[in-house]
TIVEX-264611 format. One line per 4 residues: number of its first residue (from 1); their letters; for each residue x, y, z of C-alpha. Coordinates in steps of 0.1 Angstrom, whole numbers, plus 5000, padded with zeros to 4 digits. Example, Ala and Ser with C-alpha at 12.3 -4.5 7.8 and 13.67 -1.06 7.14 Angstrom:
// TIVEX-264611
1> as> 5123 4955 5078 ~ 5137 4989 5071 $
This chain:
// TIVEX-264611
1> msen> 5000 5000 5000 ~ 5014 5034 4990 ~ 5023 5060 5016 ~ 4998 5085 5000 $
5> rlmt> 4969 5062 5006 ~ 4979 5057 5042 ~ 4984 5094 5050 ~ 4950 5107 5041 $
9> ferl> 4930 5125 5068 ~ 4904 5097 5068 ~ 4931 5070 5073 ~ 4945 5091 5102 $
13> ldwi> 4911 5091 5118 ~ 4907 5053 5112 ~ 4941 5048 5128 ~ 4935 5070 5158 $
17> egrl> 4900 5054 5164 ~ 4914 5019 5161 ~ 4896 5009 5129 ~ 4927 4998 5109 $
21> peee> 4939 4962 5106 ~ 4970 4956 5127 ~ 4994 4957 5098 ~ 4980 4990 5085 $
25> aaam> 4980 5005 5120 ~ 5017 4996 5124 ~ 5025 5012 5090 ~ 5006 5043 5099 $
29> srlv> 5024 5046 5132 ~ 5058 5044 5114 ~ 5047 5069 5088 ~ 5035 5094 5114 $
33> seag> 5066 5091 5135 ~ 5087 5097 5103 ~ 5065 5124 5088 ~ 5076 5153 5109 $
37> asaq> 5060 5180 5130 ~ 5031 5189 5108 ~ 5017 5153 5107 ~ 5024 5149 5144 $
41> dtva> 5006 5182 5151 ~ 4976 5170 5130 ~ 4975 5137 5149 ~ 4977 5155 5183 $
45> wira> 4948 5178 5172 ~ 4927 5148 5160 ~ 4933 5130 5193 ~ 4923 5161 5213 $
49> ftgf> 4892 5167 5192 ~ 4882 5130 5194 ~ 4886 5130 5232 ~ 4867 5162 5236 $
53> sent> 4838 5151 5213 ~ 4835 5117 5230 ~ 4831 5134 5264 ~ 4807 5161 5253 $
57> vlae> 4770 5156 5258 ~ 4746 5181 5241 ~ 4713 5187 5259 ~ 4681 5183 5239 $
61> ppgd> 4665 5217 5231 ~ 4632 5225 5248 ~ 4602 5209 5229 ~ 4588 5242 5216 $
65> lrer> 4622 5253 5202 ~ 4627 5219 5186 ~ 4593 5222 5169 ~ 4600 5257 5156 $
69> leht> 4634 5246 5143 ~ 4619 5216 5125 ~ 4593 5238 5110 ~ 4619 5263 5099 $
73> fery> 4641 5236 5083 ~ 4610 5221 5065 ~ 4602 5255 5050 ~ 4638 5260 5040 $
77> heee> 4639 5225 5023 ~ 4606 5231 5005 ~ 4618 5265 4992 ~ 4651 5249 4981 $
81> drle> 4632 5222 4963 ~ 4610 5248 4946 ~ 4640 5268 4934 ~ 4660 5239 4921 $
85> pagv> 4658 5234 4883 ~ 4641 5202 4871 ~ 4665 5173 4866 ~ 4692 5186 4890 $
89> t> 4698 5166 4921 $
């Protein structure tokens, strides 16, 4: 497997989150350690963000606010559909 395929942002996420097969994970570890400060800074940022997002719980909005938001998004979507030319998806 080429180094370019391993060093994509998606592959870094897969590696950090433990979704790579053992052989690919070991290769990624070597690549990151050899890649220099920029790649290591990126990995540190992803790890920090992942840790933060895993430990963050968002509260549900109050029911009336949720209903208003749903209505607003429905109207927006209907308007968007109305303005979109036929045959365009």
